[in-house]
Every structure is written in C-alpha cells, then in structure tokens.
N, C-alpha and C positions, 0 to 999 in steps of 0.2 A: 535209453536210446530206443528209437523206433524199431519195431519188428519188420516193417516194410523195407524192401530193397528198392531204392530209387534208381531209375535208369536215366543216365545223364549223357549229354553230348555238348559239343562246342562248335560255334561258328566263328571262323576267323577269315581274314582276307590279307594274305601276305602281300606286302608292298602297298597296302591301302589301309594301314592301321594295324596290320598283323594280328596278334592275339592280346593286344593291350598289355596290361600289367600282369600277365600270367594267369588270366582268368580261366584258361583251359586246364591249369594244373591244380585247381582248388580242390579237386575231388580225391586226390591221391591219399590213400591210407584211411579213407572213411569206410567203415565196415558195412554201412547200410546203403552204399552207393556202388553201382556197377557202371563204369564208363564205357559207353557203347560205341560212339562214333564222333568223327570230326568232319566238318565241311569247309573247304577252302578251294576257290577257283584256281589257285596256283598249285601246280603239281608238286614242285619241290617243297613248298611250304606245307602242303598237305602231308607229304611223307614225313617231314620233320615233326609235325604235330602228332602223327601216329606214334612215332618213336618216343616222343616225350610223354605221351599220355597212356600208351598201351591200348589205344582204341581198337575195338574189334573190327570196325569197318570205317571206310572213308568215302566221301562224296565230293565231287566238284561243284555240285549244285545243292545249296542248303534246302531248297524247296523239295528236292528229291529225298534228301535225308529225312526231313520232317514227315513226308508222305510214307516213307518205307519203314521207318523205325517207330516202335511204340515207346515214346520217351516221356519222362516226367519233368525233367529240368534241363534247360539249355542255357549255356553261357553265350551271350552275344559279346564277342571279345574285342573287335577292332577299336583302336584309339580314335580313328577318324569317325565322325558322327554322321557322315553322308549316307550311310546305309542303316543306321540304327533303327529308325522308325519302321522301315519295311521289314527288317529282320525281326524286331520284337513283335510286331503285329502278326507276322507269319507264325512265330512260335506260339503266340496266344491262340491264333486260329487253329493250330494243331493241338490245342489243349495242354500246352506245356507251361510250367512256371519258368521264370526267366531271371538270370543274373546278368546284368548289363554293365558294360564299362561306362565310366563317366567321361565327359558330360553326356547325359542320356540323349538330349536333343538340342538343337540350335534355337528353337523357339518354344515359348510357353504353349502355343496352340498344339504343336506336335506332342509335347509332353502330356497335355490334357487328353489327347487322343489315346495315348498309351494307358493312362490312368483309367479312363472310361472303358476302354476295351477289356482291361484286366478285371474291372468291377463287374462288367456284364458277364464275363466268362467265369467269375468266381476264382480267378487265378492270382498268384502273387508275383510281383516284380520287385526284385531287390537291385540296388545300384551300388557300384563298387566305390563307395566312399569308405575305404577299408579302415580308416583310423578309428571311426566310432565303434567298431567291433572289438578293438584291442582292449586287453585287460586294464591298461593304464587309463584309458578314457572311461571305461566302466567304473573304475575306482574314483576318478574325478567326479563323475556324475553322482556317485553315492556320497562323496564328501560334500558336494554342494547341497544335496538334499538333506544331509545331516547337519548342515549349518557350520561346517568346518571353518569357513571364513566369514561367518555371519550371513547377513542377507546380501545376495549378489546385487551389485549396483551397476556395474559396467563390464563390458568385454572389449578389449582392444586387440584386434587381429591384424596381422601383418603378412603380406605376401612375401615370396622369396626375394623379389626385387633384383633379379639378375637381368640379363639382356632382354627378357620378356616382360620386364616391369611395366606396370600400367594395365591396359586392357587385356593383354594375353595372359599375364600372370593371374589376373582376376578370375578368368574362366578355367585355366588349366590346373592351377593349384588352389586358387581362392575358393573354388567350389567345395573342397574339403572343409575349409574353415567355416564357410557359411552353413554347411550342413551341420557341423559340430556346434556352432553357436546356437542354432535352433534346437539341437538335441539337448543342450544345457538349459536354455531359458525360454523356449517356445516360439510362437509365431510373431511375425512382424506386423505392426499397425501401419507404419509409414516410414519412408526413408527420404533422405536428401543427399545429393552427391555433387562433387566438383571434379570434372575430368578435363585434363589439359594435355596438350602436346606442344613441346618446345616452348612452354610457358604461356601459351594462349589457350583459351577455351575451345574445345572441339566443336565441330559441326558434323552433320551427317556425311559431309564430303570427306571427312577424315577416316571413314571406315576402310578397313583393309583386311586382307586375309592373314590369319595367324600362321605360325610355322607349320602347323598341321591343320587340316580342315576341322575346325571346331565352331564354325560360324564367324561372322564379322566381328572384329575388335577395333578399338580406337583408343588413343591416348597413351602417353608414357608416364602419366601421373594420375592416380585415382585416390580420392578421399571420400569415403562414404560414411554417413551417419544413419543408424537404424534405431527406431523407437519400437521396442518390443512391447507386446500387449501386457507382459508381466511387469512393466515398469522399468526394465533394465535398458540402459543405453548401450548401443553397440557402435564400434568404429572399425573401419578397414582402411588400410593405406598400402599403396604400392607405387614405387618409383623405379624407373629404369636404371640399371647399372650402379646400384648402391654398393659401397664398400662393405665387405663382410656379408654379402647377400646370403651365403649358405647358412648363416646363423640367425637371420632375421625372421625366417618363416615360423609362425606360431601365434600365440596369443597370451595376454595377461587377463585373468579374471579377477576383478576387484570387488571385494566384499566389504561390509561394514566393520569387520574385525580382522581382515587380513587379505592377502593376495595369493593367487596361484599363477605360476608361469609354465607354459607348455611350449617346448621348442622341438623342432625336427619334424620330418615328414611322418614319422610314426609316433609323434608326440612322446619320444623316448627320453626327453629331458624334462623332468617335472620337478619344480621347486615350489616351496611355500614360504611366504613372508608372514608369519603369524602375529602381525601387529596392525593396528587400524590405520596407520599412516606411515609413509616412507620417511625414515629418519637416517639418512646416510652418514650423518656425523656421529651417530650413536653406535659405537663399535659392538655393543652387546646385541644389537638388533640386526642379525644376519639372515640372509636367505638360507633355508634348509633344503638340501637335496633329498628328494623322496624316492626311495628304491622300490618301485612297484612291480614292474615286469619288463622284460627285454624282448618281447615278441616283436619281430620286425614288421614294417608296414604291410608287406605282401603276405605275411601270415594272416592278415585280416581277411584275405580271400576265402580261406577255408573256414574261418570263424563265421563269415557271411553265409556260406552254404549251410553250415550247421544251424545257424539262426533261421535261414530260409526254410529249411525242413521243419523246424519247430513251429514257424509261422504257418506253414501249410497244415500241420497236424492240429494246431490249436486255433486255427482260423483267426489270426491276428496279423497286423501289418509287420513286415520285416523292420529291423532297427533302422535301416536306410532304404526306404521304399521309393517307388516311382513318384509318389506324391511329394516325398521329401526332396527328391531330385528336382522336381518342378519348382518347389519353394526355394531351393538354393539358387536355381537359375533366375528366379524372379529377383533375388537380391543382386544378381549380376546385371541383368538387363535393366533393372530399376535404376542403376547408376546412370546409364545412357538416357533413359526416359526422363529422369530428373534434370540432368545436365541440359539436354536439348530443349526441355520445356521451361527451364529456369525456375523450377518450383519443386516442392516436396511432392512425393507420389504416394498415394494411399494403396494399401494392399487389400484384396488381390488387385493386381494391375489390370486395368481395363483393356489396354493394348496387349493382345496375346501374340502379336507378331514380333519381329526384331526391330527395336527402335532405330537402329542405324540404317535400316532398309526402307524407312518411311512408312 
C-alpha cells in the first residue's frame, strides 16, 4: 500500500442527483485516504453528507471547496449528468484526480473534452462502472484469458427490461454492460441497431427525457449488434415491461468450448456450461454454479478508489477510465445513429453530438 496519504472530497447535489450510488462513501476505512470535505448547495443534504462521511469541512459551493482545500481526489457524485462536465473540468483544473458517477456525459463531445483535459493535466479520471472492479468480474476476465471456455465467439447482453426498457434501460443500466463487454473483448469496429417504439421504427421526433436527466432517450425496444475488432460478435437487447425483468439483467459469454452466464447488478450469479453446444435433452450436461465472491455492487466503489490510487502511482489508466466511459456511451448513441441513418456505423463515430438532437 502507498505511503502517501491522499486527501479526498466529494461533490454532491441533493435533489439534483444527490450523491449517486454512494460515491462519497467509497473512502471509508482506507488507511491511506483522509476525507476532507463535501460540497452541496443544499444545506440539509450537506449536513447529512458530513454525518455520513465524517468530513472535516463542508461547502455550499464546490468551486470554493476546490480553491480552499489541497485535494488529491474528488468524487463527482450526482446521478444527474447535467453538471458532470463542469464539475469534472473544475476538479481537473484544481489538479485533482476524479471518480465520477456514470453516465459521465450525455454526448461524446463532452466526454472527449474530459479525456483531453485529463490528458493535458496528467490526471486520472475513473468512472463508476462498479461491476468491473468486483472480484467476480476479475475472475471471469482471467477465465476468458486462460481459455476456460475456449475462444470467445459472442457476448449476448440483456438490459433489465423493466418499465425503463428500451432507450432508458440502455443508458442507465446498459452502460455497465457495454463497459464490461469491452473490458472482456476489446474495442468495437462497427455496430448496427434496430430501435422501435410501439412496434414502429423511431425517428428523432421520438426523443424524450428519461426518468432522470441522463440525456435524451428513445424507443421501448432496442436490438444492437456489435462487431468487435477481436472478431467477437456482441448483442444487446432491451424491451419494456418484460416478465421477470429483475432476472434478465446480465450476459452470456459464448466460447468455442463452453459458456459463462452472469446475472444480477453485481454479476453475483455466475454459472458455467462447460460444453461446446447447448444440449438441454442431455441430463448429464448441466450448468454449474461458480462460487467466486459475494462482494455487493456498491462495494465496487471502494475497489475503484483503490484501483484509482494504484493507477495514479503507476501512471496507468484506471480499470474503468473516462475514455472507457466515452467508449461505452458510443455503443449507446451508436444505436440511435445507426437506426436514424438506416445503416451500420463505424467506430469511432464521426458525429460526437447526440444523434437524437440532430
């Protein structure tokens, strides 16, 4: 463990995304981190955050906090993305490394600005795709690298498919899946998608606001195909109000010699089918439950901070970096770009704005 003590803080905004999925709590119990301050324009929310974190000081204005405190790492916590760009850029300007809630930005152009600003300052930005930090996902990554199911051929990912099914599911929960798919098999070469609402193909006029401000969304049914540069085929589907939606979220990884199944927000249900093809009539060929680790999804926040500190000290990118967040968003916005253009879309996507906004 590092001998340096890192000075950390958090920016929240009560009633406008709050503190996300507990990003301000990720520093508890870390011996090499001193939690200094919180910033929140809402007085009651600020007081609550101080109680939760044990922060030494608090500020109504995060700009004042960044100017007054000598900080190393700042969590940008709100779930709403409306202030992410300004907050992250302010942290980078103050020479702070950042841990940001997902989705990081609404557009690829804004994400590009963060990536470039961090590069110019020599700082690290990690994004809260917590699942990839969990021991289970690290174990799956090793199994794939070791050829546990042979050569990976396809990944079939599924959104939760509850009332948010379709476009909203794709960005709020699908972003974790897309980040994980890339973590397993690398970059995308091109994609093609079919997005519909009420059974008809969407147009830009179908753009709407999601339940929370995460950028425009559209469609109640999404089917996307991804061609990875590694030769792997990727699929994503999400439909609104599907029966058993709580059990649908996850993915199957299909190899030449077997399959892996990941289910749950924390990928806490891992099974392997160690046979080259699915034979349901053969009672001897059963799925095997793999007991890897039961760390909950939000436990990934602290693992992300530990990884961020290691990335700082060894000058490498975090496991889930700002550039990875942009790449995951590209898989989301690419679905709209493909649907509206009626063709497959090559990566990197030329349009760095939001396809639904023209």
